[in-house]
N, C-alpha and C positions, 0 to 999 in steps of 0.2 A: 323613777321621778328624779329629776336634777334639781340641785339647789344652789344658791349662791351664798351660803353661811359664810364659808371660809372667807370670799370678798367683802362682806359686811363686818366680819370679825376684823378683819386688817384694818378696814377704814376707821374702824372705831378703837383702834388698839387693843383689844381684847384677847385673851388666849383663852383656850378650851375650859380651861377651868374657871378662869373668871365668868365667861359666859354661863357656864353649868350652875355656879353659885347663884347668879342672877335669875335663874329660871328654874331651881330646882332639879336639876338634872346633875351626872356625873360627868367628867371630863370624857371618858370613855363613852357615853350616849352621844355627846355632841360629837365626837370623833366619828362614831358611827354613822350618825347623820351627813356628815360632810362627805364622807366615802360613797354614800349612797346606799350603804348596808343596812341601814334602818330608816323606816318612816316615821316620823315623830305623831304622837296623836294630836287630835284636833287642839287639845288643850295646849299641849308643849309647843306648838306651831305658832299658836297665839300669843303665847308668852313671849317666845323668840321674835317674833315680828314686833312686839310691843316696845322689847328692849331697843330695837334699831328703828322705831318710828315709822315701820313700813308696814306694808300688807303682808298677808300670808303668800298671797299670788307674786308678790313682787319676789320673794325668799325662796319659793319651793315652785317648780317649774314641772307641770304635768302635760304630757302628750298622749293622747290614745294612739296606741297602735294599729 
């Protein structure tokens, strides 16, 4: 699963720590999500989308193989 999290963070002038605090996650978790090494829970994905006033589908791109 790919994501556009880093792009959205940059647009909103947030660093990984700031975003983590807003959604109740660690900086390391945000980093892992951005790298594609960790898939967030549905709840965390929804919280992140809410911070950026967008949809989960806009942030996280899933393509079946």
